[in-house]
MIGULUM-251684 format. One record per residue (C-alpha): residue number from 1; residue in one letter; x, y, z. Coordinates in steps of 0.5 Angstrom, whole numbers. Example, Ala and Ser with C-alpha at 12.3 -4.5 7.8 and 13.67 -1.06 7.14 Angstrom:
{i:1, aa:a, px:25, py:-9, pz:16}
{i:2, aa:s, px:27, py:-2, pz:14}
***
This chain:
{i:1, aa:m, px:248, py:255, pz:165}
{i:2, aa:s, px:242, py:254, pz:170}
{i:3, aa:t, px:236, py:250, pz:169}
{i:4, aa:r, px:230, py:254, pz:169}
{i:5, aa:l, px:224, py:251, pz:172}
{i:6, aa:e, px:218, py:256, pz:171}
{i:7, aa:h, px:215, py:252, pz:165}
{i:8, aa:l, px:216, py:245, pz:168}
{i:9, aa:d, px:210, py:241, pz:172}
{i:10, aa:i, px:212, py:242, pz:179}
{i:11, aa:h, px:209, py:237, pz:184}
{i:12, aa:p, px:204, py:241, pz:189}
{i:13, aa:l, px:207, py:238, pz:195}
{i:14, aa:r, px:214, py:239, pz:193}
{i:15, aa:d, px:216, py:245, pz:198}
{i:16, aa:d, px:212, py:241, pz:203}
{i:17, aa:l, px:216, py:235, pz:202}
{i:18, aa:y, px:223, py:239, pz:203}
{i:19, aa:n, px:220, py:242, pz:209}
{i:20, aa:e, px:218, py:236, pz:212}
{i:21, aa:l, px:225, py:234, pz:214}
{i:22, aa:h, px:226, py:240, pz:217}
{i:23, aa:s, px:220, py:242, pz:221}
{i:24, aa:r, px:222, py:239, pz:228}
{i:25, aa:p, px:229, py:242, pz:229}
{i:26, aa:f, px:233, py:240, pz:235}
{i:27, aa:q, px:234, py:245, pz:240}
{i:28, aa:v, px:240, py:248, pz:243}
{i:29, aa:l, px:240, py:248, pz:250}
{i:30, aa:p, px:246, py:251, pz:255}
{i:31, aa:t, px:248, py:248, pz:261}
{i:32, aa:p, px:245, py:249, pz:266}
{i:33, aa:a, px:237, py:249, pz:264}
{i:34, aa:r, px:231, py:247, pz:266}
{i:35, aa:v, px:226, py:243, pz:261}
{i:36, aa:t, px:219, py:241, pz:262}
{i:37, aa:q, px:215, py:237, pz:257}
{i:38, aa:m, px:208, py:235, pz:257}
{i:39, aa:a, px:205, py:230, pz:252}
{i:40, aa:i, px:197, py:231, pz:251}
{i:41, aa:l, px:192, py:227, pz:247}
{i:42, aa:t, px:188, py:231, pz:243}
{i:43, aa:t, px:182, py:231, pz:239}
{i:44, aa:p, px:181, py:236, pz:233}
{i:45, aa:e, px:177, py:241, pz:236}
{i:46, aa:q, px:182, py:241, pz:242}
{i:47, aa:r, px:188, py:242, pz:238}
{i:48, aa:r, px:184, py:249, pz:235}
{i:49, aa:e, px:183, py:250, pz:242}
{i:50, aa:q, px:190, py:249, pz:244}
{i:51, aa:f, px:192, py:254, pz:239}
{i:52, aa:r, px:188, py:259, pz:241}
{i:53, aa:h, px:191, py:258, pz:248}
{i:54, aa:l, px:198, py:259, pz:245}
{i:55, aa:q, px:196, py:265, pz:242}
{i:56, aa:e, px:193, py:268, pz:249}
{i:57, aa:l, px:200, py:266, pz:252}
{i:58, aa:h, px:203, py:271, pz:247}
{i:59, aa:r, px:198, py:276, pz:249}
{i:60, aa:l, px:200, py:275, pz:257}
{i:61, aa:l, px:207, py:276, pz:255}
{i:62, aa:g, px:206, py:282, pz:251}
{i:63, aa:q, px:209, py:278, pz:244}
{i:64, aa:p, px:206, py:278, pz:237}
{i:65, aa:v, px:200, py:273, pz:236}
{i:66, aa:p, px:202, py:268, pz:231}
{i:67, aa:e, px:196, py:268, pz:226}
{i:68, aa:k, px:197, py:261, pz:223}
{i:69, aa:e, px:198, py:254, pz:226}
{i:70, aa:v, px:204, py:250, pz:224}
{i:71, aa:g, px:207, py:243, pz:226}
{i:72, aa:c, px:212, py:245, pz:230}
{i:73, aa:f, px:212, py:252, pz:233}
{i:74, aa:e, px:218, py:255, pz:238}
{i:75, aa:q, px:218, py:262, pz:241}
{i:76, aa:t, px:223, py:265, pz:246}
{i:77, aa:f, px:220, py:270, pz:251}
{i:78, aa:g, px:226, py:272, pz:255}
{i:79, aa:t, px:229, py:266, pz:259}
{i:80, aa:l, px:223, py:262, pz:257}
{i:81, aa:r, px:222, py:258, pz:251}
{i:82, aa:v, px:216, py:255, pz:249}
{i:83, aa:r, px:216, py:249, pz:244}
{i:84, aa:r, px:209, py:246, pz:241}
{i:85, aa:e, px:210, py:240, pz:236}
{i:86, aa:m, px:204, py:237, pz:233}
{i:87, aa:h, px:204, py:229, pz:232}
{i:88, aa:m, px:198, py:224, pz:230}
{i:89, aa:e, px:195, py:223, pz:237}
{i:90, aa:f, px:198, py:228, pz:241}
{i:91, aa:a, px:201, py:235, pz:242}
{i:92, aa:s, px:208, py:236, pz:246}
{i:93, aa:y, px:209, py:242, pz:249}
{i:94, aa:t, px:216, py:243, pz:251}
{i:95, aa:f, px:218, py:249, pz:256}
{i:96, aa:t, px:225, py:251, pz:257}
{i:97, aa:n, px:227, py:255, pz:263}
{i:98, aa:l, px:234, py:258, pz:261}
{i:99, aa:a, px:235, py:263, pz:268}
{i:100, aa:d, px:240, py:261, pz:272}
{i:101, aa:s, px:237, py:262, pz:279}
{i:102, aa:g, px:242, py:257, pz:283}
{i:103, aa:a, px:236, py:254, pz:286}
{i:104, aa:d, px:236, py:246, pz:288}
{i:105, aa:p, px:234, py:242, pz:282}
{i:106, aa:f, px:227, py:241, pz:281}
{i:107, aa:t, px:225, py:247, pz:286}
{i:108, aa:e, px:224, py:251, pz:279}
{i:109, aa:t, px:222, py:247, pz:273}
{i:110, aa:g, px:221, py:249, pz:266}
{i:111, aa:i, px:214, py:251, pz:267}
{i:112, aa:t, px:216, py:256, pz:273}
{i:113, aa:p, px:216, py:262, pz:269}
{i:114, aa:l, px:209, py:261, pz:266}
{i:115, aa:p, px:204, py:266, pz:267}
{i:116, aa:e, px:199, py:264, pz:273}
{i:117, aa:g, px:193, py:260, pz:271}
{i:118, aa:w, px:195, py:259, pz:264}
{i:119, aa:l, px:198, py:252, pz:264}
{i:120, aa:e, px:191, py:250, pz:268}
{i:121, aa:q, px:187, py:252, pz:262}
{i:122, aa:l, px:190, py:248, pz:257}
{i:123, aa:v, px:185, py:243, pz:254}
{i:124, aa:g, px:187, py:235, pz:253}
{i:125, aa:t, px:189, py:229, pz:256}
{i:126, aa:v, px:196, py:229, pz:259}
{i:127, aa:i, px:199, py:222, pz:258}
{i:128, aa:a, px:206, py:224, pz:260}
{i:129, aa:a, px:209, py:230, pz:264}
{i:130, aa:f, px:216, py:230, pz:267}
{i:131, aa:h, px:222, py:235, pz:268}
{i:132, aa:v, px:229, py:235, pz:266}
{i:133, aa:e, px:234, py:238, pz:270}
{i:134, aa:i, px:241, py:240, pz:266}
{i:135, aa:l, px:247, py:241, pz:270}
{i:136, aa:p, px:254, py:241, pz:270}
{i:137, aa:s, px:258, py:235, pz:272}
{i:138, aa:s, px:263, py:235, pz:277}
{i:139, aa:e, px:270, py:230, pz:277}
{i:140, aa:e, px:268, py:226, pz:282}
{i:141, aa:a, px:263, py:221, pz:281}
{i:142, aa:a, px:261, py:219, pz:288}
{i:143, aa:s, px:259, py:226, pz:290}
{i:144, aa:d, px:255, py:226, pz:284}
{i:145, aa:l, px:251, py:220, pz:285}
{i:146, aa:a, px:250, py:222, pz:292}
{i:147, aa:f, px:248, py:229, pz:290}
{i:148, aa:v, px:243, py:226, pz:285}
{i:149, aa:r, px:240, py:221, pz:290}
{i:150, aa:q, px:237, py:226, pz:294}
{i:151, aa:h, px:233, py:229, pz:289}
{i:152, aa:f, px:229, py:223, pz:287}
{i:153, aa:e, px:225, py:222, pz:293}
{i:154, aa:g, px:229, py:215, pz:295}
{i:155, aa:l, px:226, py:212, pz:288}
{i:156, aa:r, px:231, py:207, pz:285}
{i:157, aa:l, px:235, py:210, pz:280}
{i:158, aa:v, px:236, py:208, pz:272}
{i:159, aa:g, px:243, py:211, pz:270}
{i:160, aa:s, px:248, py:211, pz:264}
{i:161, aa:s, px:253, py:215, pz:261}
{i:162, aa:p, px:251, py:216, pz:253}
{i:163, aa:q, px:256, py:219, pz:248}
{i:164, aa:e, px:262, py:215, pz:251}
{i:165, aa:g, px:262, py:219, pz:257}
{i:166, aa:a, px:260, py:226, pz:255}
{i:167, aa:a, px:254, py:226, pz:260}
{i:168, aa:r, px:251, py:222, pz:265}
{i:169, aa:i, px:243, py:221, pz:265}
{i:170, aa:w, px:239, py:219, pz:271}
{i:171, aa:g, px:232, py:218, pz:272}
{i:172, aa:t, px:227, py:213, pz:275}
{i:173, aa:f, px:221, py:212, pz:270}
{i:174, aa:k, px:216, py:214, pz:276}
{i:175, aa:l, px:212, py:219, pz:278}
{i:176, aa:h, px:214, py:224, pz:284}
{i:177, aa:s, px:210, py:227, pz:289}
{i:178, aa:d, px:209, py:233, pz:284}
{i:179, aa:g, px:206, py:229, pz:279}
{i:180, aa:f, px:211, py:229, pz:274}
{i:181, aa:g, px:217, py:225, pz:272}
{i:182, aa:r, px:224, py:227, pz:273}
{i:183, aa:f, px:230, py:226, pz:269}
{i:184, aa:m, px:237, py:229, pz:271}
{i:185, aa:v, px:243, py:230, pz:265}
{i:186, aa:q, px:250, py:232, pz:268}
{i:187, aa:n, px:253, py:235, pz:262}
{i:188, aa:h, px:261, py:233, pz:262}
{i:189, aa:h, px:263, py:236, pz:256}
{i:190, aa:m, px:258, py:236, pz:251}
{i:191, aa:s, px:256, py:242, pz:246}
{i:192, aa:n, px:250, py:246, pz:247}
{i:193, aa:s, px:247, py:243, pz:240}
{i:194, aa:q, px:250, py:236, pz:243}
{i:195, aa:l, px:246, py:237, pz:249}
{i:196, aa:g, px:240, py:239, pz:245}
{i:197, aa:r, px:240, py:233, pz:241}
{i:198, aa:l, px:241, py:228, pz:247}
{i:199, aa:t, px:235, py:232, pz:251}
{i:200, aa:q, px:231, py:231, pz:245}
{i:201, aa:r, px:232, py:224, pz:245}
{i:202, aa:l, px:231, py:223, pz:252}
{i:203, aa:m, px:224, py:226, pz:252}
{i:204, aa:e, px:222, py:222, pz:246}
{i:205, aa:i, px:224, py:216, pz:249}
{i:206, aa:e, px:220, py:217, pz:255}
{i:207, aa:t, px:214, py:220, pz:251}
{i:208, aa:y, px:214, py:214, pz:246}
{i:209, aa:r, px:215, py:209, pz:252}
{i:210, aa:l, px:208, py:212, pz:255}
{i:211, aa:m, px:204, py:212, pz:248}
{i:212, aa:s, px:207, py:205, pz:247}
{i:213, aa:l, px:204, py:202, pz:253}
{i:214, aa:l, px:197, py:205, pz:252}
{i:215, aa:a, px:195, py:198, pz:249}
{i:216, aa:l, px:197, py:194, pz:255}
{i:217, aa:p, px:190, py:196, pz:258}
{i:218, aa:v, px:186, py:194, pz:252}
{i:219, aa:a, px:190, py:187, pz:251}
{i:220, aa:r, px:188, py:186, pz:259}
{i:221, aa:e, px:181, py:188, pz:258}
{i:222, aa:i, px:180, py:183, pz:252}
{i:223, aa:t, px:184, py:177, pz:254}
{i:224, aa:p, px:178, py:174, pz:258}
{i:225, aa:s, px:173, py:175, pz:253}
{i:226, aa:l, px:178, py:171, pz:248}
{i:227, aa:n, px:179, py:166, pz:253}
{i:228, aa:d, px:172, py:165, pz:253}
{i:229, aa:m, px:171, py:165, pz:245}
{i:230, aa:d, px:177, py:160, pz:244}
{i:231, aa:q, px:174, py:155, pz:249}
{i:232, aa:k, px:167, py:155, pz:246}
{i:233, aa:l, px:171, py:155, pz:239}
{i:234, aa:a, px:175, py:149, pz:241}
{i:235, aa:i, px:168, py:145, pz:243}
{i:236, aa:i, px:165, py:147, pz:237}
{i:237, aa:t, px:171, py:144, pz:233}
{i:238, aa:q, px:171, py:138, pz:237}
{i:239, aa:a, px:164, py:136, pz:236}
{i:240, aa:l, px:165, py:137, pz:228}
{i:241, aa:a, px:171, py:133, pz:228}
{i:242, aa:d, px:167, py:127, pz:232}
{i:243, aa:n, px:162, py:128, pz:227}
{i:244, aa:q, px:157, py:129, pz:233}
{i:245, aa:d, px:149, py:129, pz:231}
{i:246, aa:v, px:149, py:137, pz:233}
{i:247, aa:d, px:144, py:143, pz:231}
{i:248, aa:e, px:147, py:146, pz:225}
{i:249, aa:q, px:143, py:152, pz:226}
{i:250, aa:q, px:145, py:153, pz:233}
{i:251, aa:l, px:152, py:152, pz:232}
{i:252, aa:l, px:152, py:157, pz:226}
{i:253, aa:g, px:149, py:162, pz:230}
{i:254, aa:e, px:154, py:161, pz:236}
{i:255, aa:l, px:160, py:162, pz:230}
{i:256, aa:s, px:157, py:168, pz:228}
{i:257, aa:h, px:156, py:171, pz:235}
{i:258, aa:i, px:164, py:169, pz:236}
{i:259, aa:a, px:165, py:172, pz:229}
{i:260, aa:a, px:162, py:179, pz:231}
{i:261, aa:r, px:165, py:180, pz:238}
{i:262, aa:i, px:172, py:179, pz:234}
{i:263, aa:e, px:171, py:184, pz:229}
{i:264, aa:a, px:168, py:189, pz:235}
{i:265, aa:f, px:175, py:187, pz:239}
{i:266, aa:r, px:179, py:188, pz:232}
{i:267, aa:a, px:175, py:195, pz:231}
{i:268, aa:h, px:177, py:197, pz:238}
{i:269, aa:s, px:184, py:195, pz:238}
{i:270, aa:t, px:187, py:194, pz:231}
{i:271, aa:f, px:190, py:202, pz:231}
{i:272, aa:r, px:192, py:202, pz:238}
{i:273, aa:f, px:196, py:195, pz:237}
{i:274, aa:s, px:199, py:198, pz:231}
{i:275, aa:a, px:201, py:204, pz:234}
{i:276, aa:t, px:204, py:201, pz:240}
{i:277, aa:r, px:209, py:197, pz:235}
{i:278, aa:a, px:211, py:204, pz:232}
{i:279, aa:y, px:212, py:207, pz:238}
{i:280, aa:h, px:216, py:201, pz:241}
{i:281, aa:r, px:220, py:202, pz:235}
{i:282, aa:l, px:222, py:209, pz:236}
{i:283, aa:v, px:224, py:208, pz:243}
{i:284, aa:l, px:229, py:203, pz:241}
{i:285, aa:t, px:231, py:207, pz:235}
{i:286, aa:r, px:232, py:213, pz:240}
{i:287, aa:l, px:236, py:208, pz:245}
{i:288, aa:e, px:241, py:206, pz:240}
{i:289, aa:a, px:242, py:213, pz:238}
{i:290, aa:l, px:244, py:214, pz:246}
{i:291, aa:r, px:250, py:209, pz:245}
{i:292, aa:e, px:250, py:208, pz:253}
{i:293, aa:d, px:255, py:206, pz:257}
{i:294, aa:e, px:254, py:203, pz:264}
{i:295, aa:l, px:254, py:206, pz:270}
{i:296, aa:s, px:257, py:201, pz:276}
{i:297, aa:g, px:251, py:198, pz:280}
{i:298, aa:h, px:245, py:201, pz:276}
{i:299, aa:l, px:241, py:199, pz:270}
{i:300, aa:t, px:242, py:203, pz:263}
{i:301, aa:m, px:236, py:205, pz:260}
{i:302, aa:t, px:236, py:200, pz:254}
{i:303, aa:e, px:237, py:195, pz:260}
{i:304, aa:f, px:231, py:198, pz:263}
{i:305, aa:m, px:226, py:198, pz:257}
{i:306, aa:t, px:228, py:191, pz:255}
{i:307, aa:r, px:226, py:188, pz:261}
{i:308, aa:r, px:220, py:192, pz:263}
{i:309, aa:l, px:217, py:195, pz:256}
{i:310, aa:t, px:219, py:190, pz:251}
{i:311, aa:p, px:215, py:184, pz:255}
{i:312, aa:a, px:209, py:189, pz:255}
{i:313, aa:v, px:209, py:191, pz:248}
{i:314, aa:k, px:210, py:183, pz:246}
{i:315, aa:t, px:204, py:182, pz:251}
{i:316, aa:c, px:200, py:187, pz:246}
{i:317, aa:e, px:203, py:184, pz:240}
{i:318, aa:a, px:201, py:177, pz:242}
{i:319, aa:v, px:194, py:179, pz:244}
{i:320, aa:s, px:193, py:182, pz:237}
{i:321, aa:e, px:196, py:176, pz:233}
{i:322, aa:r, px:191, py:172, pz:238}
{i:323, aa:l, px:185, py:176, pz:235}
{i:324, aa:e, px:187, py:175, pz:228}
{i:325, aa:d, px:188, py:167, pz:229}
{i:326, aa:l, px:182, py:167, pz:232}
{i:327, aa:s, px:178, py:170, pz:227}
{i:328, aa:r, px:182, py:165, pz:222}
{i:329, aa:r, px:179, py:159, pz:226}
{i:330, aa:v, px:172, py:162, pz:226}
{i:331, aa:d, px:172, py:163, pz:219}
{i:332, aa:r, px:175, py:155, pz:218}
{i:333, aa:a, px:170, py:153, pz:223}
{i:334, aa:s, px:164, py:157, pz:219}
{i:335, aa:d, px:166, py:154, pz:213}
{i:336, aa:m, px:166, py:147, pz:215}
{i:337, aa:m, px:159, py:148, pz:218}
{i:338, aa:r, px:157, py:151, pz:212}
{i:339, aa:t, px:160, py:145, pz:208}
{i:340, aa:r, px:156, py:140, pz:213}
{i:341, aa:v, px:150, py:144, pz:212}
{i:342, aa:e, px:150, py:144, pz:204}
{i:343, aa:l, px:152, py:136, pz:204}
{i:344, aa:a, px:146, py:135, pz:209}
{i:345, aa:i, px:141, py:139, pz:204}
{i:346, aa:q, px:144, py:135, pz:198}
{i:347, aa:s, px:142, py:129, pz:202}
{i:348, aa:q, px:135, py:131, pz:203}
{i:349, aa:n, px:135, py:133, pz:196}
{i:350, aa:q, px:137, py:127, pz:193}
{i:351, aa:q, px:132, py:123, pz:198}
{i:352, aa:l, px:127, py:128, pz:195}
{i:353, aa:l, px:129, py:126, pz:188}
{i:354, aa:s, px:128, py:119, pz:189}
{i:355, aa:s, px:121, py:120, pz:192}
{i:356, aa:m, px:119, py:124, pz:186}
{i:357, aa:d, px:122, py:118, pz:182}
{i:358, aa:r, px:118, py:113, pz:185}
{i:359, aa:r, px:112, py:117, pz:185}
{i:360, aa:s, px:113, py:118, pz:178}
{i:361, aa:r, px:113, py:111, pz:177}
{i:362, aa:i, px:107, py:110, pz:181}
{i:363, aa:q, px:103, py:115, pz:177}
{i:364, aa:l, px:106, py:112, pz:170}
{i:365, aa:m, px:103, py:105, pz:172}
{i:366, aa:m, px:96, py:108, pz:174}
{i:367, aa:q, px:96, py:112, pz:168}
{i:368, aa:h, px:97, py:106, pz:164}
{i:369, aa:t, px:92, py:102, pz:168}
{i:370, aa:v, px:87, py:108, pz:167}
{i:371, aa:e, px:89, py:108, pz:159}
{i:372, aa:g, px:86, py:101, pz:159}
{i:373, aa:f, px:80, py:103, pz:163}
{i:374, aa:s, px:79, py:109, pz:158}
{i:375, aa:v, px:79, py:104, pz:152}
{i:376, aa:v, px:74, py:100, pz:155}
{i:377, aa:a, px:69, py:106, pz:157}
{i:378, aa:i, px:70, py:109, pz:150}
{i:379, aa:s, px:69, py:103, pz:146}
{i:380, aa:y, px:63, py:102, pz:150}
{i:381, aa:y, px:60, py:109, pz:148}
{i:382, aa:l, px:62, py:108, pz:141}
{i:383, aa:i, px:59, py:101, pz:141}
{i:384, aa:g, px:52, py:104, pz:144}
{i:385, aa:l, px:53, py:110, pz:138}
{i:386, aa:l, px:54, py:104, pz:133}
{i:387, aa:k, px:48, py:100, pz:135}
{i:388, aa:l, px:43, py:106, pz:135}
{i:389, aa:g, px:46, py:107, pz:128}
{i:390, aa:l, px:45, py:100, pz:126}
{i:391, aa:d, px:38, py:100, pz:129}
{i:392, aa:a, px:36, py:106, pz:125}
{i:393, aa:l, px:39, py:103, pz:118}
{i:394, aa:y, px:35, py:97, pz:119}
{i:395, aa:e, px:28, py:100, pz:121}
{i:396, aa:s, px:29, py:104, pz:114}
{i:397, aa:g, px:29, py:98, pz:110}
{i:398, aa:v, px:36, py:95, pz:110}
{i:399, aa:e, px:36, py:88, pz:111}
{i:400, aa:f, px:42, py:85, pz:115}
{i:401, aa:n, px:44, py:81, pz:121}
{i:402, aa:k, px:45, py:86, pz:126}
{i:403, aa:t, px:47, py:82, pz:132}
{i:404, aa:l, px:53, py:79, pz:127}
{i:405, aa:v, px:55, py:86, pz:125}
{i:406, aa:l, px:55, py:89, pz:132}
{i:407, aa:g, px:59, py:83, pz:134}
{i:408, aa:i, px:64, py:84, pz:129}
{i:409, aa:a, px:65, py:92, pz:130}
{i:410, aa:i, px:66, py:91, pz:138}
{i:411, aa:p, px:73, py:88, pz:137}
{i:412, aa:v, px:75, py:93, pz:131}
{i:413, aa:v, px:72, py:99, pz:135}
{i:414, aa:m, px:77, py:97, pz:141}
{i:415, aa:v, px:83, py:96, pz:137}
{i:416, aa:l, px:82, py:103, pz:134}
{i:417, aa:v, px:81, py:106, pz:140}
{i:418, aa:f, px:87, py:103, pz:143}
{i:419, aa:l, px:91, py:105, pz:137}
{i:420, aa:g, px:88, py:112, pz:138}
{i:421, aa:i, px:90, py:113, pz:145}
{i:422, aa:r, px:97, py:110, pz:144}
{i:423, aa:i, px:98, py:115, pz:138}
{i:424, aa:v, px:96, py:121, pz:143}
{i:425, aa:h, px:100, py:118, pz:148}
{i:426, aa:h, px:107, py:118, pz:144}
{i:427, aa:h, px:105, py:125, pz:141}
{i:428, aa:f, px:106, py:128, pz:148}
{i:429, aa:i, px:112, py:124, pz:150}
{i:430, aa:k, px:115, py:127, pz:144}
{i:431, aa:m, px:113, py:134, pz:146}
{i:432, aa:a, px:116, py:133, pz:153}
{i:433, aa:r, px:123, py:131, pz:150}
{i:434, aa:r, px:123, py:137, pz:145}
{i:435, aa:q, px:122, py:142, pz:151}
***
């Protein structure tokens, strides 16, 4: 009994996820064959232009024009096979010449059958371009080696025997006089499918090798600036460690400038360094899949990559880690500077509070003194008013000793005034405490 899915909730990307694993099948290559691969850095606009250019190739060769762009496109035009693969940063074009013309290696290549002028109009920036010559192997290794040397313009060869001697691979990992790299695959007893997988791994190794090296010029460019910033940061940190009398505002400004430069470098290089690590891992994975055996007197591809590519990648990783470390050190130095500034501000605030306390005490003493003067002044005016009242009362006919009454009234008035002022004073203190 089969299960029906019509009424189940199917993820919209389910089909795409299934097809993704089969989107880039290995090629099937006969012996002999001539292959040319080009990896071209592209922008989104250039990718659209490249697809229109690919449609023009179909028109020139009299074939139906594709209407929809796909991640991996492959089409055979007689003895010419064209394969276009889209990657994150670049597009790879693989041109395979299946014609057996009997010409010398590299005199005819994978791009020989292309229409005149079509390749020159391809937009984008070429990062990798190389020819792969696939030939049958002879039984005599010495004659094979002599034959190989004459087609690599005297450059030092790197060679190995992958898949337990099923083939031999030769290359130089250098550019030749035509501006292309060169590889030669001598097939001993590999099937067309095995040969296609071997060639695909070889092309990926060369393309990913060059893509991984794109970060090396970036690392070399920013290293002098990192040295300069590292030295400045060391001077600032030492000044803080020695508790020197420094201008905190100036040092904070310098730290902010260093931090801004570091962030600018990180924004410029983080993706490139991450991509380098990813491409390097892909190269190592493809090398492991080759299962190389050494050819006497020659470096294998794995040995060559270990000695030449890995140090370059390690340099990029070291610069990336140094950027991160320098960023953390700047953050710590900034924290120390901010702590120092905050302590200085707290000390200034403490001094200000102490000064305010002293002024408050002085003001309190002055207030008490003023209160004493106020008692005398108010008492003086009240006694004056009392004297006027006594004079009026005496003139109205009331007999009494004005001098005696006035003398007795003076201390009484002063005591009453003093008590009144104290009552008002305590009333305001209570109001302040409640607030």
